[in-house]
N, C-alpha and C positions, 0 to 999 in steps of 0.2 A: 565205475567209468560209463555206466550207461548214460549218466548224467552229461558227461563228455560228449557223446555222440549227438543229444539232443540239443546242447549248446551248439555245436558245429552248424546242426542243422538249422537253428534258429536264427543263427546270424548269417547263414548262407541266404536264406530267405528273406530276411532284413534287406541283405544286399540286393537282391533281385528286386525288390519291391521299390528300392531307391533308385538301382541303377539299370533296370531292365533286364538284366543278364545274371544268371548265378554264377558264382566263381565254381570252377570244376573241382568238386568233392565228391562226385557219384564214384570213381574209382576207388578211393580210400574208404568210403562208407559200405561198398558193397562188399570189399574184401572182408571186413569186421562181419558185416551181416551174414556172409556165406560161410565164414569159419563157424559163427555161432548156429547156423542151419545143419551143419554137419557134427554138432557135439560139441563144440570147443566152448570154454568157458572165456569169458574176458581177461580174465587174468592168464589164462593158457595161451590166448592168442596175443596179448602183449608179450609175455615172454618170447614166444616164437618170434616176433618180430624184430626183436632188439638187434640192432647190428645188421638189418638188411636195409636194402634202399628201394626207392619208389620203382626203380626201372631195372629190377633183376630181371634176368632172362628165363623166360619159360614157365615159370609157376609164380604164383603169388604167396601162398602159405604152404606149409606142411601139417597135417593131421594124421597121427596114428601112422606114420610112415608114409602117407599117401601124400603126393604133390598135387594141388589144386591151382586151376586157372580161373580167374573170374572175369565175366564179361557184364556189363549191366547198361541200362538205358533207362531215360527219366523224361518222360515228356512236360514240359514247362505248365501245360494246362491253359496256355493262351491260346485263341483261336487257331485252329489249323494245325496245332502241335499234337501230332500222335505219332507213335512209333512205327515206321515201315521197315526200317534196315537195323539189323544186329551186328554188332562188330564179330569178325571172324577171327578165330585165333590164328596168330600167324606162325606158329610152331608148333610141335607136339610134344613138348619136353615137360609133360605134366601126366598125370594119371586121371583126373577127373576135370571137368569144366563144369562151371556153375554160371547159368546165366540168370540174372534177377532183373525184373522189370518194377521200376518204382513208379508212384503217381507223383505228382507235382510237391508233393511234403515229404517226400524220400521216405514213405511207407512201402514195403514190400507187396507189390500187386501179385505177382507170382515169381517162382523160381524153378529151374529146371537144371536136372544133373545128366551129363554125357561122360562115358567111359571113353579115354582116347582113342581105341582102336574104332569104337562105333562112329564117333565124331568124324575121325578121319574118312572111314568108308562112305559116310553120308556125305560130308561136306568139302571133300579136298577138291574136287574140281568146279565146284561153285564158287563165283565170285561176289554174290550178294545173298546175304541171309535175311530172312526176315523173321518175326516173332513165330509165325507158323512152323518154320524149319525147326526152331529150337523146342517147341513144345511136343515135340516127337521123343524127347528124351523122357527120364524119369522125374516125374513132379515132386518136389521138395516142401511144398508148404499148401 
C-alpha cells in the first residue's frame, strides 16, 4: 500500500508541474501518515477507514480507542511560499490532534501531537495559529 501513497504523490506533483497547482491531497495523505506515526500499520488504517467518509465530524481516525484529528500544511516550494498559518481545530470531539508540516514533495518535515484539553486551553481563544504555536506540543518525528 505504500506504493499507492507514492503513486498519488507522483501524479499530484506531475499535475502541479503541468497546471501550476496541486490537487488537494494533503488531508488524505496526512491522515494516513498520522496513523503511521502513532503506530498503526497500513492494513490497520485501511480497515479502520472502511465505511468512513471524507467529512466525518470530530476526528479523522481511531487508534487503540483514541480519536485522532489531523491538520497538515504543505508549502509548494514556489518563491514566497512558506507556512505562516496552521489550520485550527473547529471542535474538540477528539482525544489527540496531530499537526504535520510537509515539504513540497509531501515528505514529513515535522509532526506534533496535542491532547485535547491542552490544545483547548492553549488555543481556544485564538483565531490564528502559526507553526510556532503547534511546536509547543509533543514532537512525533
